[in-house]
VOBA-153811 format. One record per residue (C-alpha): residue number from 1; residue in three letters; z, x, y. Coordinates in steps of 0.02 Angstrom, whole numbers, plus 32768, in hexadecimal, padded with zeros to 4 digits. Example, Ala and Ser with C-alpha at 12.3 -4.5 7.8 and 13.67 -1.06 7.14 Angstrom:
<atoms>
  num  residu    zz    xx    yy
    1     ALA  8186  8267  7F1F
    2     SER  8165  82AC  7FCB
</atoms>
This chain:
<atoms>
  num  residu    zz    xx    yy
    1     MET  7FFE  7FFF  7FFF
    2     GLN  7FD5  8034  80B1
    3     SER  8033  8022  8156
    4     CYS  8023  7F86  81B8
    5     SER  7FAD  7F78  8247
    6     VAL  7FBC  7F12  82E9
    7     HIS  7F68  7E79  82AD
    8     HIS  7FCE  7E7D  81FC
    9     CYS  8069  7E70  8276
   10     VAL  801F  7DDF  82D2
   11     LEU  8003  7D85  8227
   12     LEU  80AE  7DAD  81F1
   13     LEU  80F2  7D5C  8295
   14     LEU  8087  7CC1  8265
   15     THR  80DC  7CBA  81BE
   16     LEU  8185  7CB9  820C
   17     THR  8159  7C24  827F
   18     PHE  8107  7BB3  81F8
   19     THR  815C  7BD6  815E
   20     THR  8214  7BDE  8185
   21     ALA  826C  7B4B  813B
   22     PRO  82F3  7AEF  8197
   23     VAL  83A9  7B04  8152
   24     ALA  840E  7A68  8121
   25     ALA  849D  7A45  819F
   26     GLY  8518  7A13  811A
   27     ASP  8532  7AC4  80D9
   28     CYS  855B  7B5D  8134
   29     PRO  84C0  7BC8  8119
   30     THR  84CC  7C8F  8107
   31     LEU  8434  7CF8  8105
   32     VAL  8438  7D9F  80C7
   33     LYS  83B7  7E26  809F
   34     LEU  8392  7E49  7FED
   35     HIS  8404  7ED4  7F9B
   36     GLN  8474  7ED1  8036
   37     PRO  8530  7EA3  8034
   38     VAL  8567  7DFF  8084
   39     THR  860F  7DA1  80A5
   40     LEU  8622  7CEE  8089
   41     PRO  86A2  7CAF  810A
   42     CYS  8744  7C49  80E1
   43     ALA  87DB  7C44  8145
   44     HIS  887B  7BEB  810B
   45     ASP  8937  7C17  80EC
   46     CYS  8943  7BF2  8029
   47     SER  89E5  7C00  7FD3
   48     GLY  8997  7BE3  7F27
   49     GLU  8900  7C1D  7ECB
   50     ALA  8863  7C3B  7F33
   51     LYS  87B9  7C44  7EE1
   52     TRP  8703  7C3B  7F03
   53     THR  86A1  7BC6  7E8F
   54     MET  85F5  7B78  7E80
   55     GLN  85E2  7ADA  7ED7
   56     ARG  8583  7A7B  7E54
   57     ASN  85E9  7AC6  7DC5
   58     ARG  869F  7AE3  7DEB
   59     ASP  86C0  7B2B  7D3A
   60     VAL  865D  7BC9  7D7C
   61     VAL  86D5  7C39  7DD8
   62     PHE  869D  7CD6  7E2E
   63     ALA  8740  7D2C  7E72
   64     ARG  87F2  7CEA  7E8C
   65     CYS  888D  7D27  7EE6
   66     ASP  894F  7CFB  7ED9
   67     GLN  89EB  7D3A  7F25
   68     THR  89ED  7DDD  7EB1
   69     THR  8939  7E0A  7E9C
   70     CYS  8881  7DE8  7EA7
   71     SER  87FD  7DE9  7E20
   72     SER  873C  7DF0  7E15
   73     VAL  8708  7D78  7D8C
   74     VAL  8648  7DA3  7DA5
   75     LYS  860A  7E48  7DC9
   76     GLY  85D3  7E5C  7E7E
   77     TYR  864A  7DDF  7EC5
   78     GLU  86F1  7E2A  7F17
   79     MET  8788  7DDE  7F77
   80     SER  87FB  7E48  7FDB
   81     HIS  88B8  7E2E  7FB4
   82     ASP  88F0  7E6C  805D
   83     GLN  8872  7DF0  80BD
   84     TYR  88BA  7D67  803F
   85     LEU  896C  7D8A  8085
   86     LYS  8930  7D81  8137
   87     GLY  88DA  7CD6  8117
   88     ASP  8827  7D13  80FC
   89     LEU  87D8  7CD8  8055
   90     SER  8727  7D23  807B
   91     LEU  86C1  7D4F  7FE7
   92     THR  865F  7DF8  7FEA
   93     ILE  85C1  7E07  7F86
   94     THR  859A  7EC0  7F6A
   95     ALA  84DD  7EB5  7F5F
   96     ALA  8488  7E13  7F73
   97     GLU  840B  7DE4  7EE8
   98     TYR  838F  7D4D  7ED0
   99     SER  83F7  7D0E  7E41
  100     MET  848B  7D05  7EB9
  101     ARG  8440  7C73  7F20
  102     ASN  84B0  7BE4  7F1B
  103     THR  8523  7B72  7F6D
  104     TYR  85DA  7BC5  7F66
  105     ALA  8686  7B5F  7F76
  106     CYS  8729  7BB4  7FBE
  107     GLU  87B9  7B4D  7F60
  108     CYS  8870  7B5D  7F86
  109     GLY  88E7  7AD7  7F23
  110     GLY  8857  7A74  7EEF
  111     LEU  8809  7A59  7F9E
  112     ASP  876E  7AAA  7FEE
  113     TYR  8782  7B0D  8088
  114     SER  86CF  7B51  8091
  115     ILE  8626  7B21  804A
  116     VAL  85AC  7BB8  806C
  117     ARG  84F0  7BB4  8030
  118     LEU  84B1  7C64  8013
  119     SER  83FB  7C81  802B
  120     ILE  838D  7D2E  8024
  121     GLU  8328  7D56  80B3
  122     THR  8267  7D46  809B
  123     VAL  8223  7DFD  807A
  124     PHE  817D  7E11  80E2
  125     SER  8104  7E94  809E
  126     ALA  805C  7ED7  80EC
  127     VAL  7FDF  7EFB  8070
  128     GLN  7F25  7F4C  8081
  129     VAL  7EB9  7F38  7FF6
  130     LYS  7E02  7F74  7FE6
  131     HIS  7D78  7F0A  7FD0
  132     ASP  7D62  7ED4  7F20
  133     GLY  7E0C  7F1B  7EF8
  134     ASP  7EA2  7ED6  7E9E
  135     LEU  7F37  7E77  7F01
  136     ILE  7FDA  7E83  7EA1
  137     LEU  805D  7E06  7ECB
  138     ASP  8115  7E1F  7E97
  139     LEU  815A  7D76  7E5F
  140     THR  8218  7DC4  7E6C
  141     VAL  827D  7D25  7E27
  142     PRO  8288  7CD0  7D81
  143     GLU  8280  7C1A  7DD3
  144     PRO  81DC  7BBA  7DD9
  145     VAL  8172  7BFF  7E69
  146     GLU  80D3  7BCB  7EC1
  147     VAL  8057  7C38  7F1E
  148     ILE  8027  7BF6  7FC9
  149     TYR  7F8A  7C3E  801E
  150     THR  7F72  7C30  80DC
  151     SER  7ED0  7C74  811C
  152     SER  7EC2  7CCB  81BF
  153     ASP  7E55  7C44  81F9
  154     SER  7ECF  7BBC  81DA
  155     ALA  7F83  7B9A  81F9
  156     ASP  7F98  7B1F  8162
  157     GLY  7FB3  7B73  80BE
  158     GLU  7F7A  7B2D  800C
  159     ARG  7FD1  7B4E  7F6D
  160     ILE  7F54  7BB7  7EF0
  161     CYS  7FCE  7BDA  7E61
  162     ASN  806D  7BA4  7E05
  163     VAL  80D3  7C10  7D98
  164     THR  8149  7BAB  7D25
  165     GLN  81AF  7C02  7C8D
  166     ARG  8125  7C9A  7C9C
  167     SER  809B  7C21  7C92
  168     LEU  800E  7C31  7D0F
  169     GLN  7FAF  7B94  7D52
  170     CYS  7F2F  7BAC  7DE1
  171     LYS  7EA6  7B4F  7E3D
  172     ALA  7DF2  7B57  7DEF
  173     GLU  7DB4  7BCB  7E6C
  174     TYR  7E40  7C44  7E41
  175     THR  7E51  7C32  7D8B
  176     HIS  7DCB  7CB8  7D53
  177     ARG  7E0F  7D34  7DDA
  178     THR  7ECC  7D2C  7DB0
  179     SER  7F40  7D6C  7D2C
  180     LEU  7FF8  7D6E  7D0C
  181     ARG  805D  7E0A  7CC6
  182     TYR  810D  7DD5  7CF0
  183     PRO  8156  7DF0  7D75
  184     GLU  80A6  7E21  7DBE
  185     LEU  801A  7DB3  7DE9
  186     THR  7F76  7DFE  7DFE
  187     LEU  7EDF  7DBD  7E6D
  188     ARG  7E3A  7E23  7E46
  189     ASP  7D9A  7E3E  7EA2
  190     VAL  7DE2  7E24  7F54
  191     THR  7D6D  7E00  7FE3
  192     HIS  7D7C  7DEB  8098
  193     SER  7D8A  7D27  8083
  194     ASP  7E35  7D4B  8024
  195     ARG  7E8B  7DA2  80B6
  196     GLY  7F23  7D44  80FD
  197     LEU  7FD2  7D1B  80CC
  198     TYR  8015  7D03  8016
  199     THR  80B6  7CAF  800D
  200     ILE  8128  7CB4  7F71
  201     ARG  818F  7C15  7F74
  202     ASP  8215  7BE9  7F03
  203     THR  81FE  7B29  7EDD
  204     GLU  829E  7B0A  7E99
  205     ASN  82FF  7B43  7F31
  206     LYS  8279  7B23  7FAF
  207     GLU  8286  7BE2  7FF0
  208     ASP  8203  7C59  8016
  209     ILE  8228  7CF7  7FB3
  210     ARG  819E  7D6D  7FF8
  211     VAL  8107  7D66  8066
  212     TYR  807B  7DDA  805A
  213     ALA  8007  7DF8  80F0
  214     VAL  7F60  7E34  80A0
  215     ALA  7ED9  7E8A  80F7
  216     VAL  7E39  7EBA  80A3
  217     THR  7DEE  7F60  80DD
  218     GLY  7D2C  7F7D  8102
  219     LEU  7D16  7F03  818D
  220     SER  7C92  7F28  8214
  221     LYS  7CBF  7F58  82CF
  222     GLY  7C7D  7EAD  8309
  223     VAL  7CDD  7E44  8291
  224     THR  7D73  7EB5  82BC
  225     ALA  7D5D  7E94  8374
  226     GLY  7D4C  7DDE  8354
  227     ILE  7DEC  7DDD  82F0
  228     VAL  7E4C  7E37  837C
  229     VAL  7E14  7DB8  83FB
  230     LEU  7E43  7D30  8388
  231     VAL  7EED  7D7C  8367
  232     LEU  7F0D  7D96  8427
  233     VAL  7EEB  7CDB  843A
  234     LEU  7F5F  7CB0  83A3
  235     VAL  7FE2  7D19  83ED
  236     LEU  7FE2  7CB0  848F
  237     VAL  7FEB  7C15  8427
  238     ILE  8070  7C5B  83BB
  239     ILE  80DE  7C89  844E
  240     ALA  80D2  7BD5  8487
  241     VAL  80F3  7B99  83DD
  242     ILE  8188  7C14  83CA
  243     MET  81D3  7BD4  846D
  244     TYR  81C7  7B1F  843C
  245     LYS  8216  7B48  8388
  246     TRP  8295  7BAA  83D2
  247     ARG  82D1  7B23  843F
  248     GLU  82C7  7A9F  83AB
  249     VAL  8331  7B23  833E
  250     ASP  83AA  7B33  83C7
  251     LYS  83C1  7A72  83CE
  252     LYS  83D4  7A6A  8313
  253     ARG  8458  7B06  8320
  254     ARG  84B9  7A9E  839F
  255     ALA  84B1  7A01  8339
  256     ALA  84F5  7A63  82A2
  257     GLU  8582  7AB1  8310
  258     GLU  85BA  7A05  8342
  259     LYS  85BF  79CE  8287
  260     ARG  8619  7A74  825C
  261     ARG  869F  7A46  82DE
  262     ALA  86B0  798F  82A5
  263     ALA  86C7  79D1  81F0
  264     GLU  874A  7A4E  8238
  265     GLU  87A3  79C2  828D
  266     LYS  879F  795E  81EA
  267     ARG  87EC  79EF  818B
  268     ARG  887D  7A04  820B
  269     ALA  88A7  794C  81FC
  270     ALA  88AB  7961  813D
  271     GLU  891C  79F7  8155
  272     GLU  898F  7993  81C0
  273     LYS  8999  790C  813E
  274     ARG  89C3  7987  80BA
  275     ARG  8A4C  79D4  812A
  276     ALA  8A8E  7926  8140
  277     ALA  8A92  7906  808B
  278     GLU  8AF0  79A8  8071
  279     GLU  8B7C  797E  80F1
  280     GLU  8B94  78CF  809E
  281     PHE  8BA6  7927  7FFE
  282     ARG  8C25  7999  8036
  283     ALA  8C81  7908  808D
  284     THR  8C83  78AC  7FDE
  285     GLU  8CC1  794E  7F92
  286     LYS  8D4E  7955  8017
  287     GLU  8D86  78AC  7FE9
  288     ILE  8D8E  78CB  7F38
  289     ARG  8DFE  7962  7F55
  290     THR  8E6E  78F0  7FC2
  291     ALA  8E75  7874  7F36
  292     GLU  8EA9  78FB  7EC1
  293     GLU  8F34  793B  7F3A
  294     GLU  8F72  7887  7F48
  295     LEU  8F76  7872  7E92
  296     ARG  8FDC  791E  7E7F
  297     THR  9057  78D3  7F0F
  298     ALA  906E  783D  7EA6
  299     VAL  9091  78A0  7E01
  300     GLU  9115  7903  7E65
  301     GLU  9164  7870  7EA0
  302     LEU  9170  7824  7DFE
  303     ARG  91C0  78C2  7DB5
  304     THR  9240  78B5  7E48
  305     ALA  9260  77FF  7E15
  306     VAL  927C  782E  7D61
  307     GLU  92FE  78BA  7D94
  308     GLU  9355  7841  7DFF
  309     LEU  9362  77C3  7D76
  310     ARG  93A4  784C  7D05
  311     ALA  941F  787B  7D8A
  312     VAL  945C  77C4  7D99
  313     GLN  9465  77B9  7CD7
  314     GLU  94D4  784A  7CD0
  315     LYS  953F  780B  7D53
  316     LEU  954A  7764  7CFD
  317     ARG  9581  77BF  7C59
  318     ALA  9608  7817  7CB9
  319     ARG  9645  7779  7D00
  320     LYS  9643  7723  7C58
  321     GLU  96AB  77B0  7C12
  322     LYS  9724  77A7  7CAB
  323     LEU  9732  76E6  7C95
  324     ARG  9754  7704  7BD3
  325     ALA  97D8  7782  7BF5
  326     ARG  982D  7719  7C77
  327     LYS  9823  7671  7C30
  328     GLU  98E0  766B  7C1F
  329     LYS  98EF  7699  7CD7
  330     LEU  986E  7617  7D0A
  331     ARG  98CA  7591  7CB4
  332     ALA  994E  75BA  7D27
  333     HIS  98F5  75CB  7DBA
  334     LYS  9882  7530  7DC3
  335     GLU  9854  7547  7E73
  336     LYS  9810  75EF  7E4E
  337     LEU  97B1  75A4  7DBD
  338     SER  975A  7527  7E35
  339     ALA  9727  75AE  7EAB
  340     ALA  96EA  7613  7E16
  341     LYS  9682  757C  7DD9
  342     GLU  9637  7561  7E88
  343     LYS  9601  761E  7E8C
  344     LEU  95C3  760C  7DDA
  345     SER  9556  7574  7E0B
  346     ALA  9516  75D4  7EA0
  347     ALA  94E7  7664  7E2A
  348     LYS  948B  75EE  7DB0
  349     GLU  941F  75B0  7E43
  350     LYS  93F4  7657  7E76
  351     LEU  93CE  767F  7DBE
  352     SER  935D  75E4  7DB2
  353     ALA  92FF  761A  7E52
  354     ALA  92ED  76C7  7E0D
  355     LYS  92B0  767F  7D67
  356     GLU  9228  7608  7DC5
  357     LYS  91EE  76A4  7E2E
  358     LEU  91D7  76FF  7D87
  359     SER  917F  7675  7D34
  360     ALA  9106  7669  7DC5
  361     ALA  90F1  7720  7DCC
  362     GLN  90D6  7723  7D08
  363     GLU  9050  769F  7D22
  364     GLU  8FF1  76FF  7DA7
  365     LEU  8FF8  779B  7D37
  366     ARG  8FB4  773B  7CA9
  367     ALA  8F21  76F7  7D0B
  368     ALA  8F01  77A1  7D4B
  369     GLN  8EFD  77E1  7C9C
  370     GLU  8E90  7756  7C57
  371     GLU  8E10  777A  7CE4
  372     LEU  8E15  7833  7CBF
  373     SER  8DFD  780B  7C03
  374     ALA  8D63  779D  7C2D
  375     ALA  8D19  781B  7C96
  376     GLN  8D31  789C  7C11
  377     GLU  8CE2  7824  7B90
  378     GLU  8C4B  77FB  7BF6
  379     LEU  8C31  78C0  7C19
  380     ARG  8C40  78D9  7B5C
  381     ALA  8BC5  7850  7B32
  382     ALA  8B4D  7891  7BAB
  383     GLU  8B54  7946  7B58
  384     GLU  8B3C  78FA  7AB3
  385     LYS  8AAC  7896  7AE1
  386     LEU  8A59  792A  7B39
  387     GLY  8A78  7994  7AA0
  388     ALA  8A32  7908  7A2D
  389     ASN  8999  78F3  7A95
  390     LYS  8977  79B3  7A8D
  391     GLU  8992  79B0  79D7
  392     ARG  8922  791A  79BE
  393     ARG  8894  7966  7A25
  394     LYS  88A4  7A03  79BA
  395     VAL  8892  799C  791B
  396     GLU  8805  7939  7960
  397     ASN  87A3  79DB  7993
  398     GLU  87C4  7A28  78E9
  399     GLU  8783  798C  7889
  400     ARG  86EB  7981  7904
  401     ALA  86C4  7A30  78D9
  402     VAL  86BE  79FE  7817
  403     VAL  8658  7964  7830
  404     GLU  85DE  79CD  789F
  405     ASN  85CE  7A49  780D
  406     VAL  85C0  79BD  7790
  407     ASN  8533  7974  77FB
  408     GLN  84D4  7A0F  7803
  409     LEU  84DC  7A26  7743
  410     PHE  8489  7978  7736
  411     GLU  8401  7999  77AD
  412     ILE  83DC  7A3C  7756
  413     LEU  83D5  79E4  76AA
  414     GLN  8367  7952  76F9
  415     ARG  82E6  79CE  7736
  416     LYS  82F1  7A2D  768C
  417     ASN  8227  7A2E  7679
  418     HIS  8217  7A93  7726
  419     PRO  81E1  7B47  7710
  420     ASP  8277  7B85  7774
  421     THR  82F2  7B45  76EE
  422     ASN  835C  7BD6  76AA
  423     LEU  83C5  7BAF  760E
  424     LYS  8436  7C3C  762D
  425     GLN  8456  7C02  76DC
  426     ILE  8480  7B4F  7691
  427     GLU  84FE  7BA0  7611
  428     LYS  8554  7C06  769C
  429     LYS  8559  7B6E  7706
  430     LEU  85A8  7B08  7674
  431     ASP  8630  7B93  7666
  432     GLU  865A  7B9C  7719
  433     VAL  8676  7ADC  7722
  434     GLU  86E5  7AE6  7684
  435     MET  8748  7B69  76D6
  436     MET  875A  7B07  7778
  437     ILE  8798  7A73  771D
  438     LYS  8810  7AD2  76B5
  439     ASP  8851  7B2E  7756
  440     LEU  8863  7A80  77B2
  441     GLU  88CC  7A34  771E
  442     GLU  893A  7AD2  7712
  443     GLY  895A  7AD2  77CA
  444     TYR  89A3  7A24  77CF
  445     ARG  89FB  7A1B  7721
  446     GLU  8AAD  7A38  776F
  447     ASN  8A78  79C5  780E
  448     ARG  8ACD  791B  77E9
  449     ARG  8A6F  78BC  7877
  450     TYR  89BB  78F7  7840
  451     LYS  89D6  7919  7788
  452     ASP  8996  7879  7742
  453     ARG  8907  7867  77BA
  454     VAL  88C5  7915  7793
  455     GLU  88D4  7906  76DF
  456     SER  8873  7868  76E7
  457     PHE  87EC  78B1  774E
  458     CYS  87E5  794A  76E8
  459     TYR  87CF  78DD  764D
  460     THR  873D  7883  769A
  461     LYS  86EB  7922  76DB
  462     ARG  8702  7976  7624
  463     ARG  869C  78DA  75D9
  464     ASP  8614  78EF  765C
  465     LEU  8619  79B7  7638
  466     GLU  860E  798B  7581
  467     LEU  857B  791F  759A
  468     CYS  852D  79AA  75FB
  469     ARG  854A  7A26  7573
  470     LYS  84F6  79AC  74F4
  471     LEU  8462  799D  756B
  472     TYR  8464  7A5C  7574
  473     ALA  845E  7A68  74B7
  474     THR  83D5  79DF  74AA
  475     LEU  836F  7A3C  752D
  476     GLN  8366  7AD7  74BC
  477     SER  8323  7A7F  7425
  478     GLU  82DA  79D5  7440
  479     SER  825C  7982  74BA
  480     GLU  8273  791B  7556
  481     GLY  8265  7866  74F4
  482     ILE  82E8  789D  7471
  483     ILE  835A  78D3  74FD
  484     ALA  8353  7831  7555
  485     LEU  836C  77D0  74B4
  486     GLN  8403  7832  7483
  487     LEU  844A  7811  752F
  488     LEU  841E  7753  7514
  489     TRP  846B  775C  7461
  490     ARG  8511  77A2  74A1
  491     PHE  851A  7722  7534
  492     ILE  84F9  7690  74B5
  493     GLU  857F  76D8  743B
  494     GLU  8606  76CB  74C8
  495     THR  85C9  761C  74F3
  496     PRO  861B  758C  749E
  497     GLU  857E  7524  7496
  498     ASN  855B  7548  73D4
  499     ASP  84D6  74C0  73E1
  500     VAL  8465  753B  743E
  501     LEU  8481  75BE  73C8
  502     ASN  844E  754D  733B
  503     ALA  83BC  7512  7396
  504     MET  837C  75C5  73AA
  505     LEU  839F  75F3  72F9
  506     SER  8346  7556  72C2
  507     ALA  82B7  7578  732A
  508     GLU  82A8  7629  72EF
  509     ASP  82AD  75F8  723B
  510     LEU  822E  7563  7251
  511     LEU  81B2  75DB  72A6
  512     GLU  81C3  7657  7217
  513     ARG  8191  75C6  71A1
  514     LEU  8107  758E  720C
  515     TYR  80C9  764E  7213
  516     LEU  80DC  765C  715E
  517     SER  80A1  75B4  7119
  518     GLU  8056  755C  71B4
  519     ASN  80B7  74C1  718D
  520     PRO  8094  7440  721A
  521     ALA  8128  73D4  71EB
  522     ALA  81A7  744A  7247
  523     LEU  8148  743F  72F5
  524     ASP  81AF  73A8  732A
  525     MET  8250  73F6  72FF
  526     VAL  821D  749D  734D
  527     GLU  81F3  743F  73F0
  528     SER  829E  73E5  73EA
  529     ASN  82FE  7487  73DC
  530     LEU  82A3  74D1  7464
  531     TRP  82C7  743B  74CC
  532     ILE  8380  7456  74A8
  533     ILE  8381  74FC  74DE
  534     LYS  831E  74DA  757F
  535     SER  839C  744D  75AA
  536     TRP  842E  74BE  758C
  537     CYS  83E8  7540  7600
  538     ASN  83CC  74CA  768C
  539     LEU  847F  7486  7674
  540     LYS  84CA  753B  7687
  541     ARG  845B  755F  771E
  542     TYR  84A9  74C7  776C
  543     ASP  8556  7508  7738
  544     VAL  8535  75B9  7778
  545     ASP  8500  756A  7823
  546     ILE  859D  7507  782D
  547     PHE  8608  75A6  77F9
  548     GLU  85AA  7615  7880
  549     GLN  85CA  759B  790F
  550     ASN  8686  759F  78E3
  551     HIS  86A0  7653  78BA
  552     SER  860E  76B4  790A
  553     ASP  8688  771D  7978
  554     LYS  86C9  778B  78E8
  555     ALA  865B  7828  78B7
  556     ASN  8688  7824  7801
  557     VAL  8663  776E  77F9
  558     ARG  85BB  7781  784A
  559     LEU  8586  7808  77D1
  560     MET  85AE  778B  774C
  561     ILE  8548  7703  7799
  562     ILE  84B3  7782  77A7
  563     ASN  84BF  77AD  76F5
  564     THR  84D3  76FE  76B4
  565     GLY  842F  76CD  7714
  566     ALA  83D5  7763  76D7
  567     LEU  8405  7726  7622
  568     LEU  83D8  7676  763D
  569     SER  832C  76B7  7681
  570     VAL  8310  7721  75E3
  571     LEU  8337  767E  7575
  572     GLY  82BE  760C  75D8
  573     LYS  823B  769A  75BB
  574     TRP  8268  769A  74FB
  575     CYS  8240  75E3  74F7
  576     ASP  819C  75FA  755B
  577     ASP  8172  7676  74D7
  578     LYS  8199  760D  7443
  579     GLU  8135  757B  748B
  580     LYS  809F  75EE  749C
  581     LYS  80B3  7619  73E3
  582     LEU  80CC  755D  73B9
  583     LYS  801E  7534  73FF
  584     LYS  7FCE  759E  737D
  585     TYR  8011  7530  72F3
  586     LYS  7FE0  7483  7349
  587     PRO  7F39  7436  730B
  588     LYS  7EAA  7438  7383
  589     PRO  7E66  738D  73B0
  590     GLY  7DD5  7351  733C
  591     SER  7E09  73D0  72B3
  592     ALA  7E40  734C  7239
  593     GLU  7DAA  72E1  724D
  594     ARG  7D42  7373  7229
  595     SER  7DA1  739D  7192
  596     GLU  7D82  72EF  714C
  597     ASN  7CCB  72D0  7176
  598     GLN  7C86  7386  714F
  599     PRO  7C9C  73ED  70B1
  600     VAL  7CE9  7488  70BF
  601     GLU  7C6C  751B  709D
  602     SER  7CA4  7596  7020
  603     GLU  7CC0  7647  706E
  604     PRO  7CA5  76E4  700D
  605     GLU  7D51  772F  6FD1
  606     SER  7D89  77C4  703A
  607     GLU  7E19  782E  7049
  608     PRO  7EA5  77E1  70B4
  609     GLU  7E9E  7832  7155
  610     SER  7F47  7883  718A
  611     GLU  7F9C  7816  720D
  612     PRO  7FF0  786F  72A4
  613     GLU  80A7  788F  728D
  614     SER  8102  77FB  72E4
  615     GLU  8185  7828  7368
  616     PRO  8235  7801  732E
  617     LEU  825D  7754  7366
  618     TYR  8318  7777  7373
  619     CYS  8397  780C  7352
  620     ASN  8450  781E  7335
  621     VAL  84B8  787D  73B4
</atoms>
């Protein structure tokens, strides 16, 4: 590539004017040059964990910080712990790449404090190509792109090629001249009519990745002079357009600034509400502490009342002892006895009052203890429920893994005729599923809550696995028809309808007789038996539909429904095959009359032709 001339720079200026796409006002756009560092701003005093995530998928975390340290989850993204402590949660990208173009969100405590859209500035390149030479365009990005050609004679560009998943599609006039060797797109046999601007645009993100200002050497002086005059005229027009565009962009910038200020006001209002909620929480916590202090004071008062009651009881005992010792004196001194009785009555009244106070305090203490017990029970129940939900989800996930592996086995066995089927792979898969069922049963053997459920599930899945093993063994030795009939036979043996089994055996026996002796007397009986089997199939299909409507939410029941439907289909196909064979033994119209009216010509004796071996009509599992 050669250096850019004056008219190339003018074309580059035209590209800046007409191809720059406007930025949405909803996000804070950040432009950066390719392979250059950039900082995404976010300012907030975060007391918890702060992190930068992808706006569309919050599970994708690039970097995070907390009170102790900062960590970079994805290489190339960094956060400063010192800046975090100062309230600056900015994210630094060490070297911007096209794969980093995205919308980033700054989170703290579940709230977004900054939404930033990162874009890479358009790279402009001036290229000189010789006449009849090759122009090589670097596509750079893996996303779907389109190549827009803007000729020097027109301001409007036209799309000439699309590149999607390394597949090239071009207009008819460019198809024979273009080729793709990813990531390079080559335009061959360049002429003077191909000069102009070639813009590589990302169709997914609506961004211009690279702009090539292409000039073709070998022009005459007259043409060059005409181009210079045209460029001068275009420069004047461009200057006027640039002034107009600059004013429009300035208006949009002011409107975006107003929206940003309004968003900042909303954020401040939300912060005020959060602070008010915190103050209310602190007030509630203070009230709880006050209630606890009052409860402690009541307990102390109760203890004091008990001590006073004990003291009164001790005094009462002492007085009783004195009364017993001085009974003889009291008899002599009745007046002193009356006074002592009055004092005793007064003491009893105080004792009654103290007992009432004690009873009231005991009731309050009992009520407080009941409330505390109820709160502890609720906490214990919540903890048990949380543990049970976690354990139940764990059991469901392990059961779901087993069901998915069993379904994969059935899918592999159903496409057994496919050339990619590997018997060793099926055998290895059978062993893996058997080990999964065994580990699941061993893991919950000591668990009283889920022991019965896991044992029932493992029993059901072992039956399905046993069916898969039989299908695998059959796959190694027998054909597809015999396999389907074995599955059908197993299904019928587990079904209580013995009439269907008898009908099948009778039909097989009668068809064998027809095949050996061509006895037409058994036709009606065979048709009757086939009708019984078809009626039973229709009845079972109706039962399966009703069962599916009531139990379609369980994975193992869904698998059973699919297997039952497949077996019923095999049974219907079996009936169709038998009806086709039955038609061979029915007399054709007019054959009886011909046999009565016309004599049968004798044919020369010949050796009996060997008939083809008939397929087995049924087989035992």
